[in-house]
C-alpha positions in Angstrom: -13.3 24.8 2.9 -16.6 23.5 1.9 -17.7 20.5 3.4 -17.0 17.6 0.7 -20.0 15.9 -0.7 -18.9 12.3 0.5 -18.6 13.9 4.1 -22.0 15.4 3.8 -23.3 12.0 2.8 -21.8 10.3 5.7 -23.1 12.8 8.3 -26.8 12.6 6.7 -27.1 8.9 5.8 -25.8 7.4 9.1 -27.3 4.0 9.9 -29.6 3.7 12.9 -26.6 2.4 15.0 -23.2 3.6 15.2 -23.9 7.3 14.0 -21.6 8.7 16.7 -18.7 6.4 15.0 -19.5 7.8 11.4 -19.7 11.4 13.0 -16.0 11.1 14.3 -14.8 9.6 11.2 -16.2 12.3 9.0 -15.2 15.3 11.3 -11.7 13.7 11.7 -11.0 13.5 7.8 -12.2 16.9 7.3 -9.9 18.1 10.0 -7.4 16.5 8.3 -8.0 17.8 4.8 -8.5 21.5 6.4 -5.1 21.2 7.9 -3.2 20.6 4.6 -1.1 22.9 2.7 0.4 22.9 -0.7 3.9 21.1 -0.6 5.6 23.9 -2.4 4.1 26.5 -0.1 5.3 24.5 2.9 8.7 24.0 1.5 8.9 27.8 0.9 8.2 28.9 4.3 10.9 30.3 6.1 9.7 28.7 9.2 9.9 25.2 7.7 12.4 22.8 9.0 15.0 22.0 6.5 15.0 18.3 7.1 11.2 18.4 6.6 11.7 20.6 3.4 14.2 17.7 1.9 11.9 15.1 3.1 8.7 16.8 1.2 10.8 17.6 -1.7 12.0 13.6 -2.0 8.2 12.6 -1.3 7.4 14.5 -4.9 10.1 12.6 -6.5 8.8 9.4 -5.0 5.0 10.5 -6.1 6.5 10.8 -9.7 8.2 7.5 -9.8 5.1 5.8 -8.6 3.3 7.1 -11.6 5.8 6.8 -14.3 7.3 3.6 -13.2 4.8 1.7 -11.0 1.8 2.6 -13.2 -0.1 4.0 -10.2 -2.6 6.9 -10.4 -1.6 10.3 -11.2 -3.7 12.6 -9.4 -3.6 15.5 -6.9 -2.8 13.1 -3.8 0.4 13.6 -1.8 0.9 17.1 -3.4 -0.3 18.7 0.0 1.1 18.4 3.7 -0.4 18.3 7.0 1.3 18.2 10.4 -1.3 16.6 12.6 0.9 17.1 16.0 0.4 13.4 16.7 2.2 10.1 16.0 -0.7 8.6 14.4 -3.5 9.5 11.8 -5.9 6.9 13.1 -5.9 3.9 15.4 -7.5 0.8 14.2 -9.3 -1.7 16.4 -9.2 -5.5 15.2 -10.9 -7.9 17.4 -11.4 -11.8 17.2 -14.1 -13.6 19.3 -12.7 -16.1 21.7 -11.7 -19.4 20.3 -11.9 -18.2 17.0 -9.2 -17.4 14.2 -11.6 -15.2 12.1 -11.8 -11.5 12.8 -14.9 -9.5 13.4 -16.2 -7.6 10.2 -17.6 -4.2 10.4 -19.3 -2.8 7.2 -19.1 1.1 6.2 -20.4 3.2 3.6 -17.8 3.6 0.4 -15.4 1.3 2.2 -17.4 -1.7 2.4 -16.7 -4.4 4.9 -13.3 -4.4 6.8 -11.8 -6.5 9.4 -10.9 -3.4 11.6 -12.3 -0.1 12.8 -10.5 2.9 12.9 -10.8 6.0 15.1 -9.0 9.4 14.8 -8.8 9.5 18.8 -6.8 7.0 20.4 -9.0 7.3 23.7 -12.0 6.4 21.4 -10.5 3.3 19.9 -9.4 2.0 23.2 -12.8 2.5 24.8 -14.4 0.4 21.9 -11.6 -2.2 22.3 -12.3 -2.3 26.0 -16.1 -3.0 25.3 -15.1 -5.8 23.0 -12.5 -7.2 25.4 -15.0 -6.9 28.3 -17.3 -9.4 26.2 -14.4 -11.9 25.9 -13.0 -10.8 22.5 -9.1 -10.8 21.8 -8.5 -7.2 20.6 -5.7 -4.9 19.6 -5.3 -1.1 19.0 -2.7 -0.4 16.4 -1.1 3.0 15.2 -1.7 3.9 11.5 0.3 6.3 9.5 -1.9 6.7 6.6 -5.3 5.6 5.1 -6.5 5.9 1.5 -9.7 7.5 0.6 -9.6 5.4 -2.7 -9.2 8.4 -5.0 -12.5 10.2 -3.8 -10.3 13.0 -2.0 -6.6 13.9 -2.8 -5.0 12.4 0.2 -2.5 14.6 1.7 1.1 13.6 2.8 1.3 13.5 6.8 3.9 13.9 9.1 3.3 10.6 10.4 4.4 9.3 7.0 7.6 11.6 6.5 9.2 11.2 10.2 10.1 7.5 9.6 13.0 7.8 6.9 12.9 7.8 3.1 12.6 3.9 2.8 9.4 3.7 4.7 8.1 7.1 3.1 8.5 5.5 -0.4 6.6 2.4 0.8 3.8 3.9 2.4 3.2 6.1 -0.6 3.4 3.2 -3.0 1.0 1.2 -0.7 -1.6 3.8 -0.6 -1.7 4.7 -4.1 -2.0 1.2 -4.7 -5.5 1.2 -3.1 -6.4 4.1 -5.3 -5.4 1.9 -8.3 -7.5 -1.1 -7.4 -9.9 -1.7 -4.5 -12.3 -4.6 -4.1 -15.2 -4.1 -1.7 -15.4 -6.5 1.2 -11.8 -8.4 0.5 -9.6 -6.7 3.2 -7.0 -9.5 3.0 -7.1 -9.3 -1.2 -6.8 -5.4 -0.7 -3.7 -5.2 1.8 -1.8 -8.1 0.0 -2.0 -6.4 -3.3 -1.0 -3.0 -1.8 1.8 -4.5 0.4 3.3 -6.5 -2.9 3.2 -3.2 -4.7 4.7 -1.4 -1.6 7.5 -4.1 -1.6 8.4 -4.3 -5.0 8.1 -0.4 -5.7 10.6 0.2 -2.5 13.0 -2.4 -4.1 12.7 -0.5 -7.5 13.0 2.9 -6.0 16.1 2.3 -3.8 17.5 0.5 -6.9 16.8 3.7 -9.2 18.3 5.9 -6.6 21.5 4.0 -6.2 20.8 3.5 -2.4 22.8 0.2 -2.1 23.1 0.2 1.6 19.7 1.2 2.3 18.4 -1.5 -0.4 20.5 -4.3 1.6 19.1 -3.0 4.7 15.5 -3.4 3.1 16.1 -6.9 1.5 17.1 -7.7 5.3 14.1 -6.3 6.7 11.8 -8.3 4.2 13.7 -11.5 4.9 13.3 -11.4 8.5 9.5 -10.4 8.0 9.3 -13.8 6.1 10.5 -15.6 9.2 8.0 -13.8 11.1 5.3 -14.8 8.9 6.2 -18.4 9.0 6.4 -18.2 12.9 3.0 -16.6 13.1 1.6 -19.0 10.6 2.5 -22.1 12.6 1.1 -20.6 15.7 -2.5 -20.1 13.7 -2.3 -23.9 12.9 -1.2 -24.7 16.8 -4.6 -22.6 17.8 -6.7 -24.0 15.1 -5.9 -27.7 16.4 -6.5 -26.6 20.0 -9.9 -25.0 19.1 -10.9 -28.3 17.2 -9.6 -30.5 19.9 -13.0 -30.7 22.1 -11.0 -29.6 25.0 -13.3 -27.3 27.6 -13.2 -23.9 27.6 -10.6 -23.5 30.6 -8.3 -26.4 29.0 -8.1 -24.4 25.6 -7.2 -21.4 27.3 -4.5 -23.2 29.0 -3.3 -24.7 26.0 -3.6 -21.3 24.1 -1.3 -19.7 26.6 1.2 -22.5 26.2 1.0 -22.0 22.4 1.7 -18.4 22.8 4.8 -19.3 25.0 5.9 -21.6 22.4 5.7 -18.9 19.7 8.0 -16.5 21.9 10.5 -19.3 22.3 10.3 -19.9 18.5 11.0 -16.3 18.0 13.9 -16.1 20.5 15.5 -19.2 18.7 15.4 -16.9 15.3 16.2 -13.7 17.1 19.7 -15.2 18.3 21.1 -15.6 14.9 20.2 -11.7 14.1 23.3 -9.8 15.1 22.1 -6.7 13.8 19.6 -5.0 11.9 15.6 -4.9 12.4 14.0 -7.1 15.0 10.3 -7.6 16.2 11.4 -7.4 19.7 8.7 -4.8 20.5 5.9 -6.9 18.8 7.2 -9.8 21.3 7.3 -7.4 24.2 3.7 -7.0 24.4 0.9 -9.6 25.6 -0.1 -11.5 22.5 -3.3 -12.7 21.2 -5.5 -13.7 18.2 -6.0 -10.1 17.2 -2.4 -9.4 17.1 -2.0 -12.4 14.7 -4.9 -11.8 12.6 -3.9 -8.1 12.0 -0.6 -9.2 10.8 -2.0 -12.0 8.6 -4.5 -9.4 6.8 -1.4 -7.8 5.3 0.9 -10.5 4.7 -0.9 -13.9 4.1 -1.6 -13.5 0.3 1.7 -11.4 -0.4 3.6 -14.2 -1.9 0.8 -14.7 -4.3 0.8 -11.1 -5.8 5.0 -11.3 -5.9 4.5 -14.3 -7.8 2.2 -12.5 -10.0 4.7 -9.5 -10.5 7.5 -11.9 -11.6 5.3 -13.6 -14.4 4.0 -10.6 -15.9 5.8 -8.3 -18.4 5.3 -4.9 -17.0 3.5 -3.0 -14.2 0.3 -1.9 -16.2 -0.1 -5.7 -17.2 0.2 -6.9 -13.5 -2.6 -4.2 -12.4 -4.5 -5.4 -15.2 -4.5 -9.1 -13.9 -5.0 -8.2 -10.3 -8.2 -6.5 -11.8 -9.4 -9.6 -13.4 -8.7 -11.6 -10.2 -10.5 -8.9 -8.3 -13.6 -9.4 -10.6 -14.0 -13.1 -9.5 -16.3 -14.4 -7.0 -14.6 -14.3 -3.7 -14.3 -18.3 -3.4 -12.6 -18.3 -7.0 -10.7 -15.2 -6.3 -8.8 -16.8 -3.2 -8.5 -20.0 -5.0 -6.6 -18.6 -7.8 -4.2 -16.7 -5.2 -3.8 -20.0 -3.5 -2.4 -21.7 -6.9 -0.4 -18.8 -7.5 1.6 -19.0 -4.2 1.8 -22.7 -4.6 3.4 -22.1 -8.2 1.0 -22.0 -10.7 1.7 -19.1 -12.7 
């Protein structure tokens, strides 16, 4: 495969600092693209596992549904498949300075400024996270199952996407195609919330369309519990904001911060006691938590209710996408004010 033009740009036009980071990003993406094969070829291969072949066929149905029903881009994305032989395609580092509720921002060619930094190697990601932690930051290293090249390449379907069941597969295809539909530079919260809203709306429509009543009920329960978690984490951020504005000494704030996270665990345990079965967030709460964990989720979740309300008040998905594009064209302050008004019920 000839090296794509964008990768050549990344390798030639590297900034003075961070060149090694861009080299790993470009070479990691190139390796992924080289590993991808046409899905029909993979399905026809006698060595392909029958379950994988069925999942790949279902993925093609989901992709067509995304185009025909959700108004998402019709291109060559998700027509090829790559098995990377690992559980994640990249590992994202989120970092938050101590006593802050604003994540660090990194800026890149093409993608603009983001509140995370991705690595194709977990070891590299953890080394970077450790350096930030050593200077006092709160850090998180999170696994990522897929990423979007925003329509500049034909994004392949990955083993990390198909290994978690059909509901997850549908959601992640809808999410990543939404990034191709619309992407606003330098506004991670807007982009991720828009894609998450499309993911959730689309997954509901897909499960309804295919008559998967039990799976739909399970998904609705998951979304309801995510709403509970969102509220708990929002309350935690409010606690922390009050601590950081209190005028306490650094040592006193650290003590109060630890007590706040303990209260968060108690609040979750109270909610968790009423969940007899189904999805939980026990894994999230099993780890030592910090502000990076809170803000990594907030990036994807905080603005989602506003986009869902916008979907409810538009006649069809093409109109919804057009209205989101109008919001994206606003200045950042006006854009987020409009989303806040939507979330508060002003259609």
